[in-house]
N, C-alpha and C positions, 0 to 999 in steps of 0.2 A: 875692351872686354866684350862689348856687344858684338863687335866685328868678329872676334874669335868664336863666340857662340854661334853666330850666323854661319860662319864658315864650317864649323863642325856639323851643324844641322844639314847643310847642303851636301857635305861628304857622306853623311849617314843615309840621306835620301837617295843619292846616286847609287850607293852600295846596295840598298834595298831593292831598287829598281833592277839593278844588274842581276841580283839573285833571283828575282821574280822572272826576269826574261830568260835566265838560264833554266829555271824549273819548267817554264812554258815550253822551251825548246826541247827539253828531255821528254815532256809529256807528248809533244807532237811526234817526236821520233818513235816513242813507244807505240803510239797509235798507228803510225805508218807501218811499223814492223808487224804489228798484230794483223792489220789489214792485208799486208803482203803475204804473211804466213797463211792466213785464212784462204786467200785466193790460190796460193800455190799448193795447198793441201788437197785440192780436188784433182782427180785424174779424169780427163775427158775420154770416155769410151766410144763416143760417136759425135763428131763435130759437123756432120752433114756432107763430108767430102771423102771420108776414108773408112774402110772396113778393116783396117789393120789390127784392131783389138779383138776381132771376132773370127770364129771358124765354126764349121759344122760340128754338132755333137757326134762323136765317134768318127770324125773326119779331120784330115789335115788342112782342108780348104773350106772356104765358105760355100754353102749350097747356092746354086744359081737362082733359086726361088727368092733369095734375099738380095735386093738391089737398092740403089740410091735413087729416090724420086724427089726432085725439087727440095733437096736438102734433108729428106727424111729417109730413114731405114725402112724399106717397104718389103713386106712378104706377100708374094702372089702364089697361091696354092697350085700344085700340079697334081697329076693323077696319082702319084705315090706320096704318101704322107711321111711323117717322122722326120721332117727336115728342120728340127730344132737347131738353134745355134747357141754357142756359149762363148764367154770371154776366154781369151788365151790365158789370162791371169787368174789366180785364185784369191779369194778374200775371206776374212774371218769376221772381224768387227768393223762395221762400216755404216755410212749413210749413202744410199743410192737414190739419185734424183733423175727422173726422166719424164718425158711426155709421151702419151699414147693416143692413138685415134683408131677406132674400130669401124669396120664396114657394117652396113645394115644387117642385123641378125647375126653378127660375127662374135667369135670367141677366140681368146688367146690368153697368154699368161706370162708373168714375170717370175723367174726362178732364182733361188740362191741356194748355196750349199750343195750344188750338183757335183756328184762323184761320178767321174767318167770311167766306165768299165763295160765291157761287152756283156757282162752278166746282167746289166741293166740296159735294155735296148732303148728306153725312153728316159729323158732327163727328169721327168716328173716322178720316176721311181725312187729317186733319192732326194731331189730338191723340193723345198717348200715353195708355194706359189701364191702370189697375189693375183687374183682373177682380173682379167681384162674382158669386158663383155658389153654388148648392146643391151642394156637393161630393159629398154622399151619393147624389143622384139624377141629376144632369145628366151625360150621357156625356162632355162636354168634360173633366171632372175625371179620367177614367179613362185618358186617353192618356198616353204617355211620350215625350219629356220632358213634364213637367206645365206647359207653357206657357199653358194655358187654365184652370188651377185657380184657385180663389179666392185673391186676393192676388198673383197673378202679374203681372209687367209683360207685358201681353198679347202672346203670340207671340214674346217676346224673352227673358224671364228667368223661370225657374220658382221658386216659393217654396222656401226652404230647409226650411221646416216647414209642415205642415198644421195650423194652429191655429184654423181657422174653426169657428164654432159651427153647430149644425143649423139648417135652415130654420125661420123663425119666431122666431129669437133674434137679439139685437142683437150686432153686431161693431164694435169700435172700430178704425178705420183711420187711420193718420197717414202722410202722404206729404211728404217733404222734397225740394225741388228747389233746387239751388244751382249756377247756371252759372259763378259766379266760381271755385268750387273743382272744377267739372266732376264733381259728385257728385249722384246721386239715390238715394233709398231709400224703402222702405215697411215699416211694421210693422203687425201685426194682433193685436189683443187683447194689446198690450204686448210682443210678440215680434218682433224684427227678422227679416224673412223675405226681403227683396229689396234688393239693392244693385246699382248700375249707373252707368257713365259717361254723360255727356250728349252727348259729341262725341269725336272722335279715332279712331284706328285700331281700337281694340277695339269702339267703338260702331258704326263703319261695317261691320265684319265681322258684328256681330250683326244689323244690318238686312239685310245682303246674304243672310243665311241664313234670313230670315223671309218671310212673305207680303207684307211691305211693300217689298221690294227694288226694285220698279219704280213705286212710288207717288210721284208727283211732289212732293206737298206734305207728305208724312208727316214729322213731327218737325223741320220746317224753321224753326219760329217759336219763338224763345225766350220772347217775350211773347205771351200769348194768354189766352183765356177758360178758366175751369174749367167742366166739363160733366158732366151726368148722362145716362145712356143709356136710351133706349127700345129694349129688346130683345124686346118682346112679352110680357113677364112682369111680374107684380105685384112691386113693390119699394118699400121705404121707406127714407128717410134722415132723420137728425135731428142736432141739436147741431153744425151745420156752421160752422166758423170757420177763419180764415186769418190768418197772421202773415207780414209781409214780412221777408225777410232782407237 
């Protein structure tokens, strides 16, 4: 009898271990799948070697002022301005991650929601902008409220913190736009600095108090191109990727 009980105990233990091992295997598979999906959900817009995802605003080709320098997307100003570039693809709800580096005293910007039309000669006439700036030297950073400081939602929301690095150093910027939840935000170097609605009474009031109050096409398009600005100063971008929400 004791032998029978011992045998049953051994069989039950083996069965329990098998079930535990099977559950563990399933959990590992699920984790692997999540990690794989997470990695594959990002679209690389610039990997340091190709400009295939980009072209000039109101142009079929990339402007020659934008080149690849040591793995970075570099803009070198020329005598004629307006050489903004945009993604060939359009996006609506997304997380955009990129690094930027500005020259001394420099100014540039990151756009989204850009609607390309000859009625709008500049990308900023329709697209919203997160400011790229040398806060130490550029006069735009000194004004109060700090609507034109690095990381600001340009002319609309000032950054909660100045966490930008000096000219010549890389800054990590992450922009999240979600029209489904009516929320937008931006972080700089790992610090959340700007939050804003994308429509509604609060948004309308913000625009009414800005330079954009009479701009016909500004922020009217939920779906649009991502853009990078020619503001007449040397600027670099790298590790540009986007994930749809």
